[in-house]
Every structure is written in C-alpha cells, then in structure tokens.
C-alpha positions in Angstrom: 219.0 30.0 5.3 216.9 33.1 3.9 215.1 35.1 6.0 211.8 36.3 4.4 212.2 40.1 5.3 212.7 43.1 3.2 214.3 46.4 3.6 214.7 49.1 1.4 218.3 51.3 1.2 217.3 54.7 0.3 220.4 56.3 -1.5 220.1 59.8 -2.3 222.7 62.5 -3.9 223.6 65.9 -3.2 226.3 68.1 -4.7 228.2 68.3 -1.5 228.1 64.6 -0.8 225.7 65.2 2.4 223.0 63.2 0.9 225.3 60.5 -0.4 226.4 60.1 3.4 222.9 59.9 4.6 222.1 57.3 2.1 224.9 55.2 3.2 223.9 55.6 7.0 220.2 54.7 5.9 221.9 51.1 4.3 224.0 50.6 7.4 221.0 51.1 9.6 219.2 48.7 7.4 221.7 46.1 7.8 222.0 46.6 11.7 218.3 45.9 11.5 218.6 42.7 9.6 221.4 41.5 12.0 219.2 42.0 15.0 216.3 40.2 13.3 218.6 37.4 12.7 219.5 36.9 16.5 215.9 36.9 17.3 214.6 34.7 14.7 217.4 32.1 14.4 219.6 32.4 17.1 221.5 29.1 16.3 222.5 30.2 12.8 223.8 33.6 14.3 226.0 31.9 16.6 227.0 29.2 13.8 227.8 31.8 11.3 229.6 34.5 13.8 231.9 31.7 15.6 232.6 29.6 12.6 235.5 31.7 11.1 237.1 31.6 14.5 237.2 27.8 15.2 237.4 27.3 11.3 240.8 29.5 11.4 242.1 27.4 14.3 241.6 24.1 12.8 243.2 25.1 9.6 246.4 26.5 11.5 246.2 23.4 13.6 246.1 21.1 10.8 249.0 23.0 8.8 251.2 22.9 11.9 250.6 19.1 12.4 251.0 18.3 8.7 253.6 20.8 7.6 255.3 22.2 11.0 255.1 25.6 12.6 257.2 27.2 10.3 254.5 26.8 7.6 252.0 28.1 10.0 253.8 31.2 10.2 254.2 31.8 6.8 250.4 31.1 6.4 249.8 33.8 8.9 252.2 36.1 7.1 250.7 35.4 3.7 247.3 36.3 5.3 248.6 39.7 6.4 250.2 40.2 3.4 247.1 39.5 1.4 245.1 42.2 3.2 247.1 45.0 1.4 248.0 43.1 -1.8 244.9 41.0 -2.8 245.3 38.1 -4.7 248.4 39.5 -6.3 250.3 37.6 -3.4 249.7 34.3 -5.6 252.2 35.6 -8.1 254.7 35.2 -5.6 254.1 31.7 -4.9 257.0 29.0 -5.4 259.6 31.4 -4.6 262.0 30.1 -1.8 261.6 33.7 0.0 257.7 33.1 0.2 258.0 29.4 1.2 254.5 28.7 -0.1 253.6 27.6 -3.7 251.1 29.5 -5.9 248.4 26.7 -5.1 248.9 27.2 -1.4 248.6 30.9 -1.5 245.4 30.5 -3.4 244.0 28.3 -0.8 245.0 31.1 1.8 243.0 33.6 -0.3 240.0 31.1 -0.4 239.8 30.5 3.1 240.0 34.4 3.7 237.3 35.1 1.3 235.2 32.2 3.0 235.4 33.7 6.5 235.0 37.3 5.3 231.9 36.4 3.4 230.2 34.4 6.2 230.9 37.3 8.6 229.6 40.0 6.3 227.0 38.5 4.8 225.3 37.4 8.0 226.5 40.1 10.5 227.4 43.2 8.8 225.1 44.9 11.2 227.0 43.7 14.1 230.4 44.4 12.8 229.7 47.9 12.3 229.9 48.4 16.1 233.2 47.0 16.5 236.1 49.6 17.0 238.3 50.1 14.0 236.6 47.5 11.9 233.0 49.5 12.0 234.4 52.9 10.5 236.2 50.9 7.6 233.1 48.9 7.0 230.9 52.0 6.8 233.2 53.4 4.3 232.8 50.4 2.3 229.0 51.0 2.1 229.6 54.6 1.0 231.9 53.4 -1.6 229.4 50.8 -2.8 226.7 53.4 -3.3 229.3 55.5 -5.3 230.2 52.5 -7.5 226.3 52.0 -8.3 226.2 55.7 -9.4 229.3 54.9 -11.7 228.3 51.7 -13.0 224.5 51.7 -13.0 224.3 48.6 -15.4 225.0 46.8 -11.9 221.6 47.3 -10.8 220.3 45.6 -13.8 222.8 42.6 -13.7 223.0 42.0 -9.9 224.6 38.6 -10.1 226.9 39.0 -12.8 228.0 42.6 -11.0 228.8 41.0 -7.7 230.7 37.9 -9.4 232.9 40.3 -11.6 233.7 42.7 -8.4 234.6 39.7 -6.4 237.1 38.6 -8.9 239.1 41.7 -9.2 242.4 40.9 -7.3 243.0 44.0 -5.5 242.2 44.2 -1.7 239.5 46.9 -1.9 237.2 44.6 -3.9 236.9 40.8 -3.3 234.8 39.2 -0.5 234.5 42.2 1.6 233.2 44.5 -0.8 231.2 41.7 -2.9 229.6 40.7 0.3 228.3 44.1 1.0 227.4 45.4 -2.4 225.5 41.9 -3.0 223.5 43.0 0.1 223.0 46.5 -1.5 221.9 45.5 -4.6 219.0 43.3 -2.8 220.7 39.7 -3.1 219.7 37.2 -0.2 222.3 36.2 2.3 222.6 32.6 0.7 222.7 34.2 -2.9 225.4 36.6 -1.9 227.5 33.9 0.0 227.3 31.5 -2.8 228.2 34.5 -5.4 231.0 35.5 -3.5 232.8 32.2 -3.0 232.4 31.5 -6.8 233.9 34.8 -7.5 236.6 33.8 -5.2 237.5 30.6 -7.0 237.4 32.1 -10.5 239.5 34.8 -9.2 242.0 32.6 -7.6 242.0 30.4 -10.7 242.8 33.3 -13.0 245.8 34.4 -10.8 247.1 30.7 -10.5 247.1 31.0 -14.4 249.2 34.0 -14.4 251.6 32.6 -11.7 252.2 29.6 -14.2 253.0 31.9 -16.9 255.5 33.9 -14.6 257.1 30.8 -13.3 260.0 30.3 -15.8 260.8 33.8 -15.8 261.1 33.5 -11.7 263.0 30.4 -12.1 265.6 32.0 -14.6 266.0 35.1 -12.3 268.5 35.8 -10.1 267.7 36.2 -6.1 267.9 40.2 -6.2 265.2 40.0 -9.2 263.0 37.6 -7.5 263.0 40.0 -4.3 262.3 43.1 -6.5 259.7 41.1 -8.5 258.0 40.3 -5.2 258.1 43.7 -3.8 256.6 45.0 -7.6 253.9 42.4 -6.9 252.8 43.6 -3.5 253.2 47.3 -4.6 251.0 46.7 -7.7 248.2 45.4 -5.3 248.6 48.4 -2.9 248.5 51.3 -5.6 245.7 49.8 -7.4 243.8 49.5 -4.3 244.2 52.9 -3.3 243.6 54.3 -6.7 240.3 52.3 -6.9 239.5 53.8 -3.5 240.2 57.4 -4.6 238.1 57.0 -7.6 235.1 55.9 -5.7 235.6 59.0 -3.2 235.4 61.4 -6.2 232.1 59.7 -7.3 228.5 60.9 -6.0 225.4 58.9 -6.0 222.4 59.6 -7.7 219.0 59.5 -6.4 217.5 55.9 -6.4 216.8 53.1 -4.0 217.9 49.7 -3.7 216.1 46.6 -2.2 217.8 44.1 0.0 215.9 40.6 0.8 217.5 38.9 3.9 
C-alpha cells in the first residue's frame, strides 16, 4: 500500500562532517514521522508488516523441522547467523558436508532473510531506530547512504537501477538492509522499494548460485582440509569486503542537496 505523503530529506555537507550528521539526523526524523503516520492511518497494515517476519520465521523453521528434521533446522539458523557477516558468499559453501545445506538451500535462506529485512525496514525503519543495539546501527546505515549518494551522484538520476544494483552486491553491508534504506532516501515509495529489493535479492542469489555451480567440481575433487580452508576463505572475503566498504563510506562526505521521499 502506498501512503500519499511526501517528506523531504535535507542532507547538507560540512568540512568537518557535522553537516552530514545533521542531514542524516533529518532523514531519520522523516522516517520516524512516516512510521507514526502509518500507525495512525493504516494500523492493520502496520501490525501485519511488523509481525509478519516473526510468524513467517516461525512457520519456516517449523516446516523445516517437520520436513527435514531438527538438525536441518539448526543448520538453517546457523547459516542465517553466518550470513549476517559473510553475506551471499555463504551460497558458495553449499553442498559441502561441513555445511550440511546445498547452495540452493542457502540461497533460499538468503531470500527469506532479505524478504524479512525489506518488510521491516521499508515499513518500520522509524520504529526500529528506537530499538537498542539495532537503532544505532540503522542510523549509521542512513549516514552511509547519504555518503554513497555523494560518492555516486548518478544514483539520484537512476533510482530503481541504483537500488537494484546495490541490493545485488553480495556483501552484508549492502543487500536488503542498505537497499531498503537507500530506496527510501532516494524517494521511492514503500511498495516500489520492497519490490526492487526482492528483485535484487533474487538476481543476486542467482548470480551466486551460478558461481557455486562453477566451484562445485573444484570442491568435490579437493580434500577435507582444502574444503575447510575454502569455506573459511569465503566467509573471510565477505567480512573483509564488508568492512572495506564501510571504511570507504565513512571517509566520504555529503554534498549539499535534498532527497524527496514518498511513502
């Protein structure tokens, strides 16, 4: 559902970075206002989108437990935790006996994660800003988004393509979390942001699945030690790229400008 309310995000720059912080704070305040409006105007939609990730997660785990057993459900939870650091690179570890899940199953885990993150952040970013531990990290993500718009100004002209490409990146610092926030900062509606994030997730997982198929012959011919090392390298690559990406953004400053956001 699209809420017909417009909010301007004013993002300005200063040499010492203070103006960038002020601009990010303005964007956060605007998202909080949108969240309040959603609860006032469409409480049923607000409750549905807030609770859906919880009961969907419970249903998925219950289904996996019934269909494949408790051990597989435990592996799904472990894969979810690993993906928070390694991103979609975990798909490359699929099929190995040490992982216990196929590449396709790991891609399914990533799609579920992206779906739930997109629902929560597209409709409830303003609410999530007030949750301990989560809120400060989301506020930092908003600031990183403003820095990226300064670094890549073409994103303002090609909004849908920009968000799609951003979500397709396999590192954990981008994906559905960053893409959902970036889409809102660029002025996309909630429905449009959600649709593009899910499409980007499907395309990104498909690319990683193709890579997993290319790596499969090498993994099958390697010994256990090589496979363990390979899995460690895959996770390490995801973590390193994510940290380097964040370091790059933190070194950027945001030029004066404004971004319109429609609910």
